[in-house]
N, C-alpha and C positions, 0 to 999 in steps of 0.2 A: 529385961523385956525381950531382947534379941534371942536369948537362950530359950525362953518360953515359946517363942514363935517357931524356932528351929525344932523343938520337941514336938509341938503341935503338928507341924508339917510332916515330920517323920512318922508320927502316929497315924495321921491321915493317909499317908502313902501306904503304910502297912495294912490299914483297914481296907483300902481300895484294892490292894493285891488279894487279900483274903476274899473279899466280896466277888471279885472277878474270877478267881480260881474256882469258886463254887459253881458259877454259871457256865464255865467252859469245861467242866469236868467231862472227860471222855469216857468211853467204854473200853473194855479190854480189847486188845488187838489179838484175837485168837483165830486159828484156822477155821474156815467154814466147815470143814469135815467134822471137827469136834462139836460145833454147834448143831450140825445136822444129826449127829449121833444122839445128842441129848434130846433134840426135838422129836426124832423118829422113835424114841423109846416109849412114847405114850400112844402110838398108833399101830394098827395092823398093817405091817409092811407089805402085805400081799395086795393092798389096794393101790399101791404106788409102783411106778416104774421110773427109772432115771431118764430125764430128758437131756438132750444135747443142744448144741447151738442151732441146729435146724429147727427144732421145736420151739426154742426160745424166740427165734426170729418169726416163726409162723404164728405163735400165739400172743407174743408180746411186742413184736416189731422191733426187737432190740438185738444187739450183737454181743455175745459173751466177752469177746475180746476188748470191748470198751470199758470193762470193769475189772477191778482187782481180782474178784472171784465170784462165781455164781453157782448156786446149787438149785437144780430144778427137778422136781418130781411131779409126774403127771398121773392121771388115773390109769389103772391097769386095764380098764374096760371102758368102752365107749358109752356104757350105761351109767358110769360113775363120774363124779365131778371132783374128787379129791385132788388137791394140788398143794405143793409146797414150793415156795420160791424164796430164796435168801440171796441177797446181793450185797456184796461188800464193794462200795464205790471207791474210786480213786479220789474223788473230790465231792464234797456235799452239794456242789452246784449241779450234779447229775441227778439228784434225788427228785426234783420236780418232774422231769420228763419220765422217769421211771414210774412215779406215782400216777401220772396221767395214763401211761400204758397199762398199768395194773387195773385202773378203773375201767378202761375200755375192755379189757379181758373179762372182768367180772360182769360188765353189762352184756357182753356177747354171750357169756355162759347163761346169764339170767334169761335172755331172749330165747336161747336154744332150749332150755329146760322148763320154762315157765308153764306151758300148757302140756308139755310132753311127759314130764316126770316131776310131779309136785314134791315128792320127798327130796329129790336131788336139788330142786330149786330152793327148798328150805335150807339145805346145807350151804348153798351158794350165798344166800342172804345173810348167813351167820359168819361170813368170812372175817378173818382177823388180820388186820394190817398194823404193822408197827414200824416206826422209823426211829432208830436210836443211833446217834453218832453217825458213823459211816455205813450203817447197816440198814437194809430195807427188807422187811419180812412180810410174807403173805402166806396164810394157811386157809385153805378151803377144805374143811373136814368136819366130821362129827365131833372130833376132838380138838378143834381149832383153838379154843380158849386154853386148853392144857398145853398145846404146842407153843402158843405164844408165851405162856408162862415159862416154859423150858428155854425158849429163845432168850428171854430177858434175863433169866437166871444165868445163862451161859456167858453173857457179855458183861454182867455187873462186876 
């Protein structure tokens, strides 16, 4: 009887470990530069210019130094809305505030382009947001869905 209980407990422990490992499975820890290259391979790069901390603060109210790594691409023209934002957080507790700032940015862009440029407004409405592990992704682009696919492929 004692031996059966011991075997049952060991089996239960192994099953618990297997079940929990599936739920906490992380994503690859790869450089954001590699992810960016994969994502940008499906878009016209002339529609984007690289943004720096000044623009990150201006448009998202965040500081690049607070995160492990940040890639920001903005529209090359004030008449365009294309954006790419990929953030690798230090800790997943940072994600909620980032998501809130992203939503504020999208709302601001919608308000700016709604009556002014209906085509661009339509692109904003089709934004792609993805949160996977320690990564936060935003694409506002005609190719947003493809960009999101490339992002997810990059970190799997």
